[in-house]
C-alpha positions in Angstrom: 94.6 134.5 91.3 90.9 135.2 91.7 88.8 132.2 92.4 85.6 132.1 90.2 82.2 132.0 91.7 81.7 128.3 91.6 80.7 125.7 94.2 84.0 124.9 95.9 82.6 122.7 98.7 84.7 119.5 98.6 84.0 116.0 99.4 81.0 114.0 98.3 78.8 117.2 98.0 80.5 118.0 94.7 78.4 117.0 91.6 79.9 113.8 90.3 80.2 114.7 86.7 82.7 115.5 84.0 82.2 119.2 83.0 84.4 121.0 80.5 83.6 124.7 80.3 86.9 126.1 79.1 89.9 124.7 77.2 92.0 122.8 79.7 94.1 124.3 81.1 91.9 127.3 81.4 93.0 130.9 81.9 93.0 130.8 85.7 95.0 127.6 85.6 97.4 129.1 83.1 97.8 132.1 85.4 98.7 129.8 88.3 101.2 127.9 86.2 102.9 131.2 85.2 103.2 132.1 88.9 104.5 128.6 89.6 107.2 129.0 87.0 108.3 132.3 88.7 108.2 131.1 92.3 108.6 127.3 92.4 111.8 125.4 91.7 111.9 124.0 88.1 112.5 120.5 89.4 109.0 120.3 90.9 107.2 119.1 87.8 103.4 119.2 87.1 101.7 116.5 85.1 98.2 118.0 84.9 98.5 121.9 84.9 95.1 122.6 86.4 94.6 124.7 89.5 92.5 122.7 91.9 89.9 124.5 94.1 87.9 121.5 95.2 87.8 117.7 95.0 85.7 114.9 96.2 84.3 111.5 95.3 85.7 110.9 91.8 86.1 114.5 90.6 88.5 117.5 90.8 87.2 121.0 90.2 89.6 123.6 88.8 89.7 127.4 89.1 88.0 127.8 85.7 85.0 125.7 86.7 85.9 122.5 84.9 85.1 119.3 86.7 87.6 116.6 85.8 87.3 112.8 86.5 90.1 111.8 88.8 91.7 108.5 87.8 94.8 109.1 89.8 93.8 109.7 93.4 96.9 111.9 93.9 98.9 108.8 93.2 96.8 106.4 95.3 96.6 108.8 98.2 92.9 109.8 98.3 91.6 106.3 98.1 88.8 106.9 100.5 87.7 109.9 98.4 89.0 113.4 98.7 87.7 115.3 101.8 86.0 112.2 103.1 83.6 113.6 105.8 84.9 111.5 108.6 88.5 112.3 107.7 87.8 116.0 107.4 85.9 116.0 110.7 88.7 114.2 112.5 91.3 116.7 111.1 89.2 119.7 112.2 88.5 118.4 115.7 92.1 117.6 116.4 93.5 120.8 114.8 91.3 122.8 117.3 92.8 120.8 120.2 96.5 120.9 119.3 98.5 120.6 116.1 101.9 119.5 117.5 103.8 118.4 120.5 106.3 115.9 119.0 105.5 112.3 120.1 109.0 111.9 121.4 108.5 114.9 123.8 105.0 114.5 125.0 103.1 111.6 123.5 99.4 111.4 122.6 96.9 108.6 122.3 96.2 108.8 118.5 99.7 107.8 117.6 99.4 104.7 119.7 96.0 103.9 118.3 97.3 104.1 114.7 100.2 101.7 115.7 97.6 99.3 117.3 95.5 99.4 114.1 98.4 98.7 111.8 99.7 95.9 114.1 96.2 94.3 113.8 95.6 94.9 110.1 99.0 94.1 108.4 99.6 90.5 107.4 100.5 87.9 110.0 99.2 87.3 113.6 102.7 87.5 115.2 103.7 90.1 117.8 104.3 93.4 116.0 105.5 96.9 116.6 105.0 100.1 114.5 106.8 103.4 114.1 105.3 106.4 112.3 106.9 108.8 109.9 105.9 111.4 107.3 106.4 109.9 103.8 106.8 106.6 102.0 110.5 107.3 101.4 111.1 108.0 105.0 109.4 104.8 106.0 111.5 102.8 103.5 114.7 104.4 104.8 113.8 103.5 108.3 112.9 100.0 107.4 116.3 99.5 106.0 117.9 101.0 109.1 115.9 98.7 111.3 116.9 95.6 109.2 120.5 96.5 109.3 120.4 97.0 113.1 118.7 93.7 113.6 120.9 91.6 111.4 124.2 93.4 111.8 124.7 93.2 108.1 125.0 96.1 105.6 123.8 95.0 102.1 120.3 95.5 100.8 118.8 94.1 97.6 116.1 95.9 95.6 114.6 94.9 92.3 114.5 96.0 88.7 111.7 98.5 87.9 111.3 99.2 91.6 110.5 102.7 93.0 111.1 103.5 96.7 111.5 107.2 97.0 113.7 110.3 96.5 116.0 110.5 99.5 119.6 109.5 98.9 119.1 105.9 100.1 115.8 105.4 98.4 117.1 106.8 95.2 119.8 104.1 95.4 117.0 101.6 95.8 115.0 103.0 93.0 115.7 101.5 89.5 114.7 104.3 87.1 117.2 107.0 86.4 115.0 109.7 84.9 113.5 111.7 86.5 114.4 110.3 89.9 118.2 109.8 90.0 120.0 111.5 87.1 122.5 114.0 88.4 121.8 113.5 92.1 124.5 110.9 93.0 126.6 109.5 94.4 124.1 107.3 96.2 124.2 105.3 99.4 126.4 102.3 99.1 125.8 98.6 99.7 122.6 98.6 97.5 122.3 95.8 94.9 119.7 95.1 92.2 118.2 91.8 91.3 116.0 90.9 88.3 112.2 91.1 88.8 109.5 88.8 87.4 108.0 90.7 84.5 105.8 88.2 82.8 104.9 90.3 79.7 108.5 90.8 78.9 110.4 87.8 80.3 107.9 85.0 79.8 109.2 83.2 82.9 107.1 81.4 85.5 107.3 82.6 89.1 109.6 79.8 90.1 111.9 80.4 87.2 112.1 84.2 87.8 112.7 83.6 91.5 115.5 81.1 90.8 117.1 83.7 88.5 116.8 86.5 91.1 118.2 84.3 94.0 121.1 83.1 91.8 122.0 86.8 91.1 121.8 87.6 94.8 123.9 84.7 96.0 126.6 85.4 93.3 126.8 89.2 93.6 126.0 89.8 97.2 126.0 86.6 99.3 123.3 85.8 101.8 125.6 86.2 104.7 126.2 89.9 103.8 122.5 90.7 103.2 120.4 92.6 105.7 117.2 92.9 103.7 115.3 92.3 100.4 112.9 95.1 99.6 110.2 94.8 97.0 106.9 96.2 96.0 104.4 93.3 95.7 103.1 95.1 92.6 105.5 97.6 91.1 104.1 101.1 91.1 106.2 103.7 89.2 107.9 100.8 87.4 104.7 100.0 85.5 102.2 98.2 87.7 104.0 95.0 87.1 102.4 92.0 88.8 105.0 89.3 89.3 104.2 85.8 88.1 102.5 83.6 90.7 105.0 82.1 93.1 107.8 84.6 92.6 107.2 86.6 95.8 106.6 83.5 98.1 109.8 82.0 96.8 111.8 85.1 97.7 110.1 85.4 101.1 111.0 81.7 101.8 114.6 82.2 100.7 114.9 85.3 102.9 113.5 83.5 105.9 115.9 80.5 105.4 118.9 82.8 105.3 118.1 85.2 108.1 117.4 88.1 105.6 114.7 90.6 106.5 111.9 90.6 103.9 110.5 94.1 103.5 107.3 94.6 101.5 107.1 98.2 100.2 103.3 98.6 100.5 103.3 102.4 100.0 101.3 102.4 96.8 99.6 99.0 97.1 98.3 99.3 100.6 94.9 100.0 102.1 92.4 98.2 99.9 93.9 99.5 96.7 94.5 96.0 95.1 91.3 94.4 96.4 93.0 93.2 99.6 93.9 95.4 102.5 97.5 94.8 101.6 98.8 93.4 98.3 101.0 90.8 100.0 97.8 89.0 101.0 97.1 87.9 97.5 99.7 85.2 97.7 99.7 84.7 101.5 103.0 86.5 102.1 103.8 87.6 105.6 106.5 90.2 105.4 109.0 90.7 108.2 108.5 94.5 107.8 105.9 96.4 105.7 106.1 100.1 104.8 102.8 102.0 104.3 101.9 105.6 103.4 99.8 107.2 100.6 96.3 105.9 101.3 96.9 105.6 105.1 95.4 109.0 106.1 93.0 110.3 103.4 95.5 112.8 102.1 97.4 113.8 105.3 101.1 113.1 105.4 101.7 110.0 107.3 103.7 106.8 106.9 104.7 103.8 108.9 106.9 100.8 109.3 105.2 97.8 110.9 106.8 94.4 111.6 107.9 91.6 113.8 108.5 92.9 117.3 111.9 91.4 117.6 113.1 93.2 114.5 111.4 96.5 115.1 112.7 96.6 118.7 116.3 96.2 117.6 116.7 99.9 117.2 117.9 101.7 120.4 115.7 104.4 122.1 116.1 107.6 120.1 117.2 105.7 117.0 113.8 106.1 115.3 111.6 109.1 115.1 111.5 112.8 114.1 109.6 115.9 115.1 106.7 115.4 112.7 106.5 111.6 112.6 103.0 110.6 113.6 101.7 114.1 113.6 98.7 114.6 115.9 96.5 115.9 113.1 97.5 113.1 110.7 96.9 110.3 113.2 93.1 110.9 113.7 92.8 111.3 109.9 94.4 107.8 109.6 92.0 106.3 112.2 89.0 107.7 110.3 90.4 106.5 106.9 91.1 103.0 108.4 87.6 102.9 109.7 86.3 103.7 106.2 88.4 100.9 104.7 87.1 98.4 107.2 83.5 99.5 107.5 82.5 101.1 104.1 83.1 98.0 102.0 86.1 99.6 100.2 88.0 96.3 99.7 85.0 94.9 97.9 84.6 98.2 96.0 88.2 98.0 94.8 87.5 94.7 93.2 84.3 96.0 91.6 86.2 98.9 90.1 89.0 96.5 89.0 86.4 94.3 87.2 85.1 97.4 85.3 88.6 98.5 84.4 89.8 95.1 83.2 86.6 94.5 81.2 86.6 97.8 79.4 90.4 97.9 78.8 90.5 94.3 77.6 87.7 95.1 75.1 89.9 97.9 73.8 92.9 95.6 73.6 91.0 93.1 71.4 90.8 95.7 68.6 93.9 97.7 69.3 97.2 95.8 69.2 99.0 98.8 70.6 97.8 97.7 74.0 100.3 95.0 74.8 99.0 94.0 78.1 96.2 94.8 80.6 97.3 94.0 84.1 96.8 94.8 87.8 94.8 93.9 90.8 91.7 95.5 92.3 91.6 99.3 91.6 95.3 99.3 90.5 95.2 98.5 86.8 97.4 99.5 83.9 97.8 99.2 80.1 101.3 98.8 78.6 101.5 100.5 75.2 103.7 99.1 72.6 104.6 99.1 68.9 102.3 96.3 67.6 105.0 94.8 65.3 108.0 94.8 67.7 106.4 95.1 71.1 108.9 97.9 71.8 107.6 100.4 74.5 105.7 103.3 73.1 106.1 106.2 75.5 104.9 108.7 73.0 101.6 107.0 72.7 101.1 107.0 76.5 101.9 110.7 76.7 99.5 111.5 73.8 96.6 109.6 75.5 97.2 111.3 78.8 97.3 114.7 77.1 94.1 114.1 75.1 92.3 112.8 78.2 93.2 115.9 80.3 92.0 118.2 77.5 88.7 116.3 77.7 88.3 116.4 81.4 90.1 113.2 82.7 93.2 113.1 84.9 95.4 110.1 83.9 98.8 109.2 85.2 101.6 107.5 83.2 104.4 105.4 84.6 106.7 102.6 83.8 110.5 102.2 83.4 110.0 103.0 79.7 107.3 105.6 80.2 104.8 103.6 78.2 102.3 102.6 80.8 99.0 104.3 81.7 97.9 103.5 85.2 94.4 103.7 86.6 94.1 104.6 90.3 90.6 106.0 90.8 89.4 106.8 94.2 87.4 103.9 95.7 84.6 106.4 96.2 84.1 106.8 92.4 80.7 105.8 91.0 80.3 103.4 88.1 78.8 106.0 85.8 81.7 108.4 86.3 84.2 105.6 85.9 82.6 104.5 82.6 82.6 108.1 81.4 86.3 108.4 82.1 87.0 105.2 80.2 85.0 106.4 77.3 87.4 109.4 77.1 90.4 107.0 77.3 88.9 105.0 74.4 88.5 108.2 72.4 92.1 109.2 73.2 93.3 105.9 71.9 91.4 106.3 68.7 92.6 109.9 68.3 96.2 108.9 68.8 
């Protein structure tokens, strides 16, 4: 595929504008998709079939010269902005020094520095330890391993609507069958599921929903058999479900009273995304273990498990790790990204973005009963789309809106157990004007649908 003669300098140097110069996808993007079909396994799906050549701030530029507003951040990965200058510089400098040694063979300072930063930043002031991995699923799998080793118990409880990854164990933890689990079993044993607090659909208070979940766990599993509870403080793929106030603290309290490790899966909700550095902070929850990935390193593959020293240190030497975990190029990128979160006002910016999203989307909801609920925290906001008469999920409407938005230069992501939720995850580097333009397109898409 020949790249057209357009400005392909990434990062904040890109013009922050929506620009549609060809039908989307354009001819060069279609050419790449044809090559993809011939070369890439069919199971690797593509939601937005545009061939990216540059990205930065709040835009993605494709091979046809279209500039699209990015309301997905690569699924909450490029929260600091794509090709953030400090992140890019850290990557380039380290790559020129060395790209790999394996920390378990000859260690390096940046791995330790990332661990120190996570021990400092994650909720709680207790003594902590961190281990670094490559992906969120890998972090989740290792958190479960650590909890089982610490407690000497085997069972793990996950929750309805939860998503935790695509490995065998994390598929078992994940609630949704399609596209994540169907045909890929059998899955890892000793994984159980409890009901989540889903205020829009169950109408329960946090206390009521917690009592229901705890009763299910005690009847179907038994606290004495349970190594860990794992839960996303806000469900990601499951539909950006914010549990009712009090639900998460009640679960954490029950886990503590019963010697069960409370694992917060912060992969999608971490690093300023929800208007706090970690979503657990909104209700003062201090998890025993927290998993992080996605926004941790500005687009580089890195993940972590951080938690109480006595739990993390339960694993024997050699029991944790892998050749690429804490890669020496990813670690400096993470340190640069963490510096941006702390010193560029990105937590506050997430709340500003969230206020714009909620105001605009709520205004649409007033006149459009197909928007059943507007929900979320910070720059992690969603609309649930329903049949106005029955409140039944309307996945077709969500797909139509996302398709219309893409055709008009806006990248939108859908999600939800029922496929009827549109999620908004803009980079925290996006400007107000660009964000409003993107939301104008969403409003047009709703009207067109």
